[in-house]
C-alpha positions, 0 to 999 in steps of 0.5 A: 176087077182083076186090074184093080187087084193087080194094081193093089198088089203092085202098090202093096209090094212097092210100099213094102219094099219102101219100108224095108229099104229104110231098115238099119240092116242091109242085105249081104251083096252076092258078090265081092270083086276079087282077083281070081288068081290070087284067090286060088293061091290064097285058098291053098295057103288058107288050108296049108299047114306049112304056115305053122312051125311044126306043120300042124296048124292051118288057117282052116284049123280054127276057121272050119268052113263047114262049121260056121267059119269058126271051130266051135270051141270056147278058145282055140288051140295052136301048135303043141296043143297050146290054148288061146285066150279068146274065142275064134270069130267066124271068118265068114263075112269078115270082109265087112268088118271095120276092123279085125280081131276082137280088140280091133288091132288089125285094120283089114284082112291083110293085116289080120292074116299076118298075125297068127303066123308069128303068134307063138300060141297059134302057128308059132312060126316066123315069116323068114322061116315060112318064106324059106320053106315056101321057096322050096315048093311049087309056091315059088312059081305061083307067087312069081307069076302073080307078084313081081317080088315073089314070096314076101310077108305082104304077098302071103297075107295079100293072097290069103286076104283075097281068098277070105274076101270070097267067104261071104254068105248071102241070101239068108232068109232075112236078106231075102226079106229085106229084098222084099220077099215078105214070106221069107220069114215066119211070123215068129221071126218077124216078131223077133226082129221087131223085138230086136229093134225095140229092145235096143239090140239094133243100136250095136248090131246093124249094117250089112254085117249086123255088127262088126262096125264099132266097139262097145263095152262088154258090161255097160249096166253090170260088171260082165266079169271079164278077165280080158280087158279087150281093146285096152291091150292095144291102146293102154287107155283106161277108157278102152277097158273091156271094149271089144269089137261088136261081133257080127250076128251073121250065121250066129246060130252056127258059131257057138260058143259065144262072146270073146271068152266063149262063156256060153254055148246057148244062144238063148243065154247069150240073148239074156246076157246081152239084155242084162249086161248091155241093155239093162232091160228085162226080157221074158223067155217068150221074147228071148225065143222070138229073138232067137228065131229071128237070129236063126234067119241070119244063116246065109248060103255058104260059098261054093268050093269051100273044100281044099 
């Protein structure tokens, strides 16, 4: 009898794992291959206000690693208190995005790292000035050890990008569920995930980052009242108006406010907004609460040693 029970459990777990393996969402890997020496240098740069023209802004100013990897503001602020126009996306798990920035104007983390330094509203610096500044610091020796050509625009961005690759948040309850731990989610969260799929959210939010791998129009079924034309600013093609990179839902419960314009702090309202504008479907408040419960299962483990 005991043998039969053991065989039944083995068969059940095997079947469960097979079913989960077919899910449209993949768990985050626990490690990403990086160059440890570049990571150490990139981490210093990430937290260093020397990158900005007036020495007041660092990468960490808008991407607070203890606060979801963003700044929890509707839009961010740069040097001299200048206000940006878009909500800062989380830096966590950005290595898994197919493009960077809301409008996808950067191909990868390295290209993205170059943008804020010379953006007049963000760091307001120039790479020529930044390189001259870093040459007068211990950074000169550190870069020389790692890069044959020393401190350059490309090498600064390369080091920061290498550090950002390490900013992943694996082992969320939902990841553990995908790996076969059926007890990792509550019954409400499981029902929320089934609704997430049934309502159509999964059509855009899938893959390892549960988003971040395609563009979509904000306001498919109704005008979303966005003053930002999105990807149109990059391509200047009419068909790209109001298209944005689909955001990752990883750690979403920790990254309010939501959407490119930070229009709401409520995750419940964000779900209702998506159902109305993107899916064109009715959804009950009870269903919303279940989906929100599922989204709360996407909070992963923060990396070690995230303090400067």
